Wavefront OBJ file of the C-alpha trace (Angstrom):
o trace
v 26.505 -12.225 3.508
v 25.881 -13.784 0.105
v 25.716 -11.586 -3.001
v 21.998 -11.978 -3.602
v 21.134 -10.904 -0.052
v 23.566 -7.972 -0.341
v 21.896 -6.906 -3.593
v 18.462 -7.130 -1.967
v 19.602 -4.979 0.954
v 21.129 -2.355 -1.362
v 18.026 -2.261 -3.566
v 15.718 -2.051 -0.539
v 17.685 0.890 0.871
v 17.691 2.633 -2.529
v 13.909 2.244 -2.803
v 13.439 3.495 0.753
v 15.657 6.508 0.104
v 13.359 7.629 -2.736
v 10.215 6.984 -0.666
v 9.111 3.839 -2.490
v 5.828 2.563 -1.117
v 5.075 -0.851 0.360
v 8.501 -2.381 -0.333
v 8.130 -6.155 -0.242
v 10.860 -8.794 -0.503
v 9.894 -12.341 -1.438
v 12.419 -15.171 -1.296
v 11.630 -17.483 -4.207
v 14.815 -19.566 -4.489
v 13.107 -22.705 -3.149
v 10.158 -22.471 -5.557
v 11.675 -21.085 -8.768
v 14.907 -21.136 -10.733
v 14.472 -17.648 -12.185
v 15.916 -15.790 -9.161
v 16.539 -15.958 -5.430
v 14.486 -12.877 -4.546
v 11.802 -10.581 -5.898
v 11.639 -7.021 -4.608
v 8.354 -5.257 -5.260
v 7.671 -1.574 -4.686
v 5.567 1.180 -6.151
v 5.721 4.888 -6.691
v 2.912 7.403 -6.598
v 3.534 8.789 -10.107
v 5.705 8.160 -13.177
v 8.411 10.589 -12.016
v 8.778 8.764 -8.731
v 8.806 5.383 -10.496
v 11.693 6.647 -12.660
v 13.504 7.957 -9.569
v 13.096 4.577 -7.824
v 14.523 2.719 -10.825
v 17.457 5.124 -11.129
v 18.183 4.895 -7.406
v 18.303 1.082 -7.474
v 20.432 1.067 -10.625
v 22.935 3.524 -9.116
v 23.137 1.794 -5.730
v 23.732 -1.632 -7.227
v 26.016 -0.297 -9.960
v 28.247 1.365 -7.348
v 28.841 -2.081 -5.859
v 29.559 -3.663 -9.251
v 26.144 -5.263 -9.800
v 24.834 -4.492 -13.268
v 21.416 -5.467 -14.608
v 21.126 -8.186 -17.212
v 18.177 -6.223 -18.563
v 15.674 -3.573 -17.644
v 12.228 -3.698 -19.242
v 9.232 -1.373 -19.202
v 11.035 1.935 -18.804
v 8.996 3.662 -21.523
v 5.661 2.971 -19.880
v 6.829 3.770 -16.323
v 3.962 1.669 -14.996
v 5.855 -1.610 -14.416
v 9.616 -1.676 -14.662
v 11.372 -5.010 -14.280
v 15.058 -4.883 -13.349
v 16.750 -8.277 -13.756
v 19.995 -8.656 -11.829
v 20.122 -12.438 -12.153
v 19.820 -13.464 -8.508
v 17.310 -10.727 -7.753
v 14.525 -9.172 -9.780
v 13.259 -5.738 -8.830
v 9.697 -4.823 -9.841
v 8.817 -1.140 -9.629
v 5.162 -0.376 -10.312
v 2.761 2.483 -10.522
v 0.256 2.102 -7.681
v -2.565 1.076 -10.035
v -0.545 -1.554 -11.924
v 0.759 -3.055 -8.709
v -2.787 -3.607 -7.517
v -3.790 -5.011 -10.907
v -0.923 -7.516 -11.309
v -0.716 -8.415 -7.599
v 2.616 -10.284 -7.737
v 2.447 -10.935 -4.004
v -0.597 -13.140 -4.589
v 0.972 -14.932 -7.544
v 4.173 -15.637 -5.569
v 2.476 -16.330 -2.224
v 4.333 -19.658 -1.955
v 7.539 -17.657 -1.541
v 8.790 -16.504 1.845
v 8.286 -12.831 2.715
v 11.509 -11.370 4.099
v 11.417 -8.450 6.528
v 13.822 -5.535 6.459
v 15.319 -6.775 9.742
v 16.099 -10.180 8.220
v 18.150 -8.429 5.509
v 20.535 -7.103 8.165
v 21.795 -10.591 9.071
l 1 2 3 4 5 6 7 8 9 10 11 12 13 14 15 16 17 18 19 20 21 22 23 24 25 26 27 28 29 30 31 32 33 34 35 36 37 38 39 40 41 42 43 44 45 46 47 48 49 50 51 52 53 54 55 56 57 58 59 60 61 62 63 64 65 66 67 68 69 70 71 72 73 74 75 76 77 78 79 80 81 82 83 84 85 86 87 88 89 90 91 92 93 94 95 96 97 98 99 100 101 102 103 104 105 106 107 108 109 110 111 112 113 114 115 116 117 118
């Protein structure tokens, strides 16, 4: 398994563990040079958004993957976690609906949880 797919799987599991809602993985490597994958999830409140971010950071950090940068932590409405090959977006429910990254990146390929197991 390549590193980017391993990171996606770890991040997905970390988001699931903290009850992240509507976790979506979009493969963008064929349409953009900024990353291989986007992971998008939302929490129901700012405390849960913080817990989701911390869970992802811990899970990836344990495996030696450290973020290049994390932005938006103060607002807790859209946190972007840049790990190079993957970018994790954790939203409040309202901001996720407003920004609708799935629509913007609809040319990417949606990856199911089962496909991450390969």
